PDB file of N, CA, C and O in Angstrom, chain B, residues numbered from 101:
ATOM      1  N   MET B 101     -11.848  14.531   3.841  1.00  0.00           N
ATOM      2  CA  MET B 101     -11.142  15.773   4.063  1.00  0.00           C
ATOM      3  C   MET B 101     -11.440  16.782   2.968  1.00  0.00           C
ATOM      4  O   MET B 101     -11.052  17.944   3.088  1.00  0.00           O
ATOM      5  N   GLY B 102     -12.111  16.375   1.915  1.00  0.00           N
ATOM      6  CA  GLY B 102     -12.497  17.319   0.886  1.00  0.00           C
ATOM      7  C   GLY B 102     -11.434  17.562  -0.176  1.00  0.00           C
ATOM      8  O   GLY B 102     -11.608  18.437  -1.025  1.00  0.00           O
ATOM      9  N   GLU B 103     -10.352  16.821  -0.151  1.00  0.00           N
ATOM     10  CA  GLU B 103      -9.289  17.021  -1.141  1.00  0.00           C
ATOM     11  C   GLU B 103      -9.706  16.424  -2.475  1.00  0.00           C
ATOM     12  O   GLU B 103     -10.109  15.262  -2.534  1.00  0.00           O
ATOM     13  N   ARG B 104      -9.613  17.205  -3.550  1.00  0.00           N
ATOM     14  CA  ARG B 104     -10.040  16.749  -4.870  1.00  0.00           C
ATOM     15  C   ARG B 104      -8.896  16.707  -5.879  1.00  0.00           C
ATOM     16  O   ARG B 104      -9.078  16.203  -6.987  1.00  0.00           O
ATOM     17  N   ARG B 105      -7.738  17.218  -5.527  1.00  0.00           N
ATOM     18  CA  ARG B 105      -6.612  17.213  -6.465  1.00  0.00           C
ATOM     19  C   ARG B 105      -5.978  15.824  -6.482  1.00  0.00           C
ATOM     20  O   ARG B 105      -5.494  15.342  -5.458  1.00  0.00           O
ATOM     21  N   LYS B 106      -5.985  15.186  -7.655  1.00  0.00           N
ATOM     22  CA  LYS B 106      -5.507  13.804  -7.779  1.00  0.00           C
ATOM     23  C   LYS B 106      -4.034  13.634  -7.419  1.00  0.00           C
ATOM     24  O   LYS B 106      -3.703  12.647  -6.762  1.00  0.00           O
ATOM     25  N   PRO B 107      -3.127  14.537  -7.809  1.00  0.00           N
ATOM     26  CA  PRO B 107      -1.726  14.343  -7.396  1.00  0.00           C
ATOM     27  C   PRO B 107      -1.543  14.331  -5.876  1.00  0.00           C
ATOM     28  O   PRO B 107      -0.705  13.599  -5.350  1.00  0.00           O
ATOM     29  N   ILE B 108      -2.322  15.136  -5.190  1.00  0.00           N
ATOM     30  CA  ILE B 108      -2.234  15.151  -3.723  1.00  0.00           C
ATOM     31  C   ILE B 108      -2.771  13.847  -3.150  1.00  0.00           C
ATOM     32  O   ILE B 108      -2.196  13.287  -2.216  1.00  0.00           O
ATOM     33  N   LEU B 109      -3.882  13.365  -3.716  1.00  0.00           N
ATOM     34  CA  LEU B 109      -4.476  12.114  -3.212  1.00  0.00           C
ATOM     35  C   LEU B 109      -3.533  10.937  -3.398  1.00  0.00           C
ATOM     36  O   LEU B 109      -3.298  10.171  -2.464  1.00  0.00           O
ATOM     37  N   PHE B 110      -2.982  10.788  -4.620  1.00  0.00           N
ATOM     38  CA  PHE B 110      -2.077   9.669  -4.881  1.00  0.00           C
ATOM     39  C   PHE B 110      -0.743   9.861  -4.168  1.00  0.00           C
ATOM     40  O   PHE B 110      -0.142   8.893  -3.704  1.00  0.00           O
ATOM     41  N   GLY B 111      -0.287  11.083  -4.081  1.00  0.00           N
ATOM     42  CA  GLY B 111       0.974  11.356  -3.387  1.00  0.00           C
ATOM     43  C   GLY B 111       0.912  11.066  -1.906  1.00  0.00           C
ATOM     44  O   GLY B 111       1.934  10.770  -1.287  1.00  0.00           O
ATOM     45  N   ALA B 112      -0.269  11.145  -1.330  1.00  0.00           N
ATOM     46  CA  ALA B 112      -0.420  10.865   0.095  1.00  0.00           C
ATOM     47  C   ALA B 112      -0.753   9.398   0.353  1.00  0.00           C
ATOM     48  O   ALA B 112      -0.359   8.848   1.381  1.00  0.00           O
ATOM     49  N   SER B 113      -1.479   8.757  -0.575  1.00  0.00           N
ATOM     50  CA  SER B 113      -1.944   7.401  -0.298  1.00  0.00           C
ATOM     51  C   SER B 113      -0.888   6.338  -0.596  1.00  0.00           C
ATOM     52  O   SER B 113      -0.726   5.402   0.187  1.00  0.00           O
ATOM     53  N   PHE B 114      -0.172   6.463  -1.706  1.00  0.00           N
ATOM     54  CA  PHE B 114       0.799   5.428  -2.059  1.00  0.00           C
ATOM     55  C   PHE B 114       1.925   5.275  -1.033  1.00  0.00           C
ATOM     56  O   PHE B 114       2.225   4.145  -0.650  1.00  0.00           O
ATOM     57  N   PRO B 115       2.558   6.348  -0.574  1.00  0.00           N
ATOM     58  CA  PRO B 115       3.594   6.157   0.469  1.00  0.00           C
ATOM     59  C   PRO B 115       3.036   5.538   1.750  1.00  0.00           C
ATOM     60  O   PRO B 115       3.726   4.758   2.406  1.00  0.00           O
ATOM     61  N   PHE B 116       1.797   5.874   2.115  1.00  0.00           N
ATOM     62  CA  PHE B 116       1.191   5.297   3.309  1.00  0.00           C
ATOM     63  C   PHE B 116       0.985   3.792   3.143  1.00  0.00           C
ATOM     64  O   PHE B 116       1.278   3.020   4.056  1.00  0.00           O
ATOM     65  N   VAL B 117       0.482   3.375   1.981  1.00  0.00           N
ATOM     66  CA  VAL B 117       0.236   1.955   1.731  1.00  0.00           C
ATOM     67  C   VAL B 117       1.553   1.185   1.685  1.00  0.00           C
ATOM     68  O   VAL B 117       1.661   0.110   2.274  1.00  0.00           O
ATOM     69  N   ILE B 118       2.541   1.718   1.002  1.00  0.00           N
ATOM     70  CA  ILE B 118       3.845   1.047   0.912  1.00  0.00           C
ATOM     71  C   ILE B 118       4.493   0.963   2.284  1.00  0.00           C
ATOM     72  O   ILE B 118       5.068  -0.068   2.634  1.00  0.00           O
ATOM     73  N   GLY B 119       4.408   2.039   3.068  1.00  0.00           N
ATOM     74  CA  GLY B 119       4.967   2.023   4.421  1.00  0.00           C
ATOM     75  C   GLY B 119       4.266   1.014   5.320  1.00  0.00           C
ATOM     76  O   GLY B 119       4.919   0.323   6.103  1.00  0.00           O
ATOM     77  N   PHE B 120       2.947   0.922   5.215  1.00  0.00           N
ATOM     78  CA  PHE B 120       2.198  -0.037   6.026  1.00  0.00           C
ATOM     79  C   PHE B 120       2.538  -1.467   5.621  1.00  0.00           C
ATOM     80  O   PHE B 120       2.674  -2.345   6.473  1.00  0.00           O
ATOM     81  N   TYR B 121       2.677  -1.698   4.302  1.00  0.00           N
ATOM     82  CA  TYR B 121       3.055  -3.026   3.810  1.00  0.00           C
ATOM     83  C   TYR B 121       4.442  -3.416   4.329  1.00  0.00           C
ATOM     84  O   TYR B 121       4.641  -4.540   4.789  1.00  0.00           O
ATOM     85  N   LEU B 122       5.392  -2.491   4.255  1.00  0.00           N
ATOM     86  CA  LEU B 122       6.739  -2.783   4.740  1.00  0.00           C
ATOM     87  C   LEU B 122       6.760  -3.000   6.245  1.00  0.00           C
ATOM     88  O   LEU B 122       7.517  -3.836   6.738  1.00  0.00           O
ATOM     89  N   LEU B 123       5.945  -2.264   6.975  1.00  0.00           N
ATOM     90  CA  LEU B 123       5.863  -2.464   8.422  1.00  0.00           C
ATOM     91  C   LEU B 123       5.361  -3.864   8.747  1.00  0.00           C
ATOM     92  O   LEU B 123       5.898  -4.529   9.634  1.00  0.00           O
ATOM     93  N   LEU B 124       4.333  -4.313   8.033  1.00  0.00           N
ATOM     94  CA  LEU B 124       3.789  -5.642   8.301  1.00  0.00           C
ATOM     95  C   LEU B 124       4.765  -6.742   7.887  1.00  0.00           C
ATOM     96  O   LEU B 124       4.995  -7.675   8.655  1.00  0.00           O
ATOM     97  N   THR B 125       5.342  -6.650   6.685  1.00  0.00           N
ATOM     98  CA  THR B 125       6.150  -7.746   6.168  1.00  0.00           C
ATOM     99  C   THR B 125       7.567  -7.749   6.733  1.00  0.00           C
ATOM    100  O   THR B 125       8.097  -8.809   7.064  1.00  0.00           O
ATOM    101  N   GLN B 126       8.176  -6.591   6.845  1.00  0.00           N
ATOM    102  CA  GLN B 126       9.563  -6.535   7.301  1.00  0.00           C
ATOM    103  C   GLN B 126       9.665  -6.314   8.816  1.00  0.00           C
ATOM    104  O   GLN B 126      10.431  -6.996   9.497  1.00  0.00           O
ATOM    105  N   GLY B 127       8.905  -5.379   9.324  1.00  0.00           N
ATOM    106  CA  GLY B 127       9.005  -5.031  10.740  1.00  0.00           C
ATOM    107  C   GLY B 127       8.380  -6.058  11.665  1.00  0.00           C
ATOM    108  O   GLY B 127       8.980  -6.446  12.667  1.00  0.00           O
ATOM    109  N   LEU B 128       7.164  -6.503  11.329  1.00  0.00           N
ATOM    110  CA  LEU B 128       6.459  -7.440  12.194  1.00  0.00           C
ATOM    111  C   LEU B 128       6.558  -8.882  11.717  1.00  0.00           C
ATOM    112  O   LEU B 128       6.061  -9.789  12.385  1.00  0.00           O
ATOM    113  N   ASP B 129       7.197  -9.105  10.567  1.00  0.00           N
ATOM    114  CA  ASP B 129       7.429 -10.436  10.002  1.00  0.00           C
ATOM    115  C   ASP B 129       6.114 -11.206   9.819  1.00  0.00           C
ATOM    116  O   ASP B 129       5.994 -12.365  10.216  1.00  0.00           O
ATOM    117  N   ILE B 130       5.135 -10.531   9.209  1.00  0.00           N
ATOM    118  CA  ILE B 130       3.845 -11.147   8.917  1.00  0.00           C
ATOM    119  C   ILE B 130       3.811 -11.485   7.438  1.00  0.00           C
ATOM    120  O   ILE B 130       4.103 -10.633   6.599  1.00  0.00           O
ATOM    121  N   TYR B 131       3.454 -12.730   7.109  1.00  0.00           N
ATOM    122  CA  TYR B 131       3.373 -13.143   5.709  1.00  0.00           C
ATOM    123  C   TYR B 131       2.033 -12.708   5.137  1.00  0.00           C
ATOM    124  O   TYR B 131       0.978 -13.044   5.675  1.00  0.00           O
ATOM    125  N   LEU B 132       2.083 -11.963   4.049  1.00  0.00           N
ATOM    126  CA  LEU B 132       0.864 -11.562   3.350  1.00  0.00           C
ATOM    127  C   LEU B 132       0.800 -12.318   2.036  1.00  0.00           C
ATOM    128  O   LEU B 132       1.731 -12.261   1.233  1.00  0.00           O
ATOM    129  N   GLU B 133      -0.288 -13.020   1.820  1.00  0.00           N
ATOM    130  CA  GLU B 133      -0.473 -13.768   0.583  1.00  0.00           C
ATOM    131  C   GLU B 133      -0.531 -12.796  -0.600  1.00  0.00           C
ATOM    132  O   GLU B 133      -1.125 -11.725  -0.477  1.00  0.00           O
ATOM    133  N   PRO B 134       0.077 -13.147  -1.749  1.00  0.00           N
ATOM    134  CA  PRO B 134       0.130 -12.204  -2.866  1.00  0.00           C
ATOM    135  C   PRO B 134      -1.244 -11.776  -3.380  1.00  0.00           C
ATOM    136  O   PRO B 134      -1.394 -10.637  -3.823  1.00  0.00           O
ATOM    137  N   GLY B 135      -2.223 -12.630  -3.336  1.00  0.00           N
ATOM    138  CA  GLY B 135      -3.555 -12.258  -3.794  1.00  0.00           C
ATOM    139  C   GLY B 135      -3.803 -12.679  -5.223  1.00  0.00           C
ATOM    140  O   GLY B 135      -2.902 -13.170  -5.903  1.00  0.00           O
ATOM    141  N   LEU B 136      -5.015 -12.489  -5.670  1.00  0.00           N
ATOM    142  CA  LEU B 136      -5.438 -12.949  -6.987  1.00  0.00           C
ATOM    143  C   LEU B 136      -4.799 -12.147  -8.115  1.00  0.00           C
ATOM    144  O   LEU B 136      -4.454 -12.718  -9.149  1.00  0.00           O
ATOM    145  N   ILE B 137      -4.638 -10.863  -7.945  1.00  0.00           N
ATOM    146  CA  ILE B 137      -4.099 -10.022  -9.024  1.00  0.00           C
ATOM    147  C   ILE B 137      -2.659 -10.422  -9.342  1.00  0.00           C
ATOM    148  O   ILE B 137      -2.296 -10.508 -10.515  1.00  0.00           O
ATOM    149  N   PHE B 138      -1.844 -10.663  -8.339  1.00  0.00           N
ATOM    150  CA  PHE B 138      -0.426 -10.938  -8.570  1.00  0.00           C
ATOM    151  C   PHE B 138      -0.155 -12.387  -8.931  1.00  0.00           C
ATOM    152  O   PHE B 138       0.936 -12.697  -9.409  1.00  0.00           O
ATOM    153  N   THR B 139      -1.102 -13.279  -8.722  1.00  0.00           N
ATOM    154  CA  THR B 139      -0.876 -14.688  -9.095  1.00  0.00           C
ATOM    155  C   THR B 139      -1.204 -14.942 -10.558  1.00  0.00           C
ATOM    156  O   THR B 139      -0.816 -15.978 -11.098  1.00  0.00           O
ATOM    157  N   ILE B 140      -1.913 -14.020 -11.219  1.00  0.00           N
ATOM    158  CA  ILE B 140      -2.250 -14.180 -12.630  1.00  0.00           C
ATOM    159  C   ILE B 140      -1.010 -13.968 -13.500  1.00  0.00           C
ATOM    160  O   ILE B 140      -0.832 -14.676 -14.492  1.00  0.00           O
ATOM    161  N   TRP B 141      -0.164 -13.023 -13.156  1.00  0.00           N
ATOM    162  CA  TRP B 141       1.012 -12.687 -13.969  1.00  0.00           C
ATOM    163  C   TRP B 141       1.932 -13.837 -14.004  1.00  0.00           C
ATOM    164  O   TRP B 141       2.986 -13.765 -14.636  1.00  0.00           O
TER     165      TRP B 141
END
């Protein structure tokens, strides 16, 4: 889309990702494995 302003990019992408994650885990009751990054902590 040609957008180069970082606040706009992050402001649009993070809510979309969080909403999609909540839709999968809470709405559709799909288990998502935590992944490698979150298992290290």
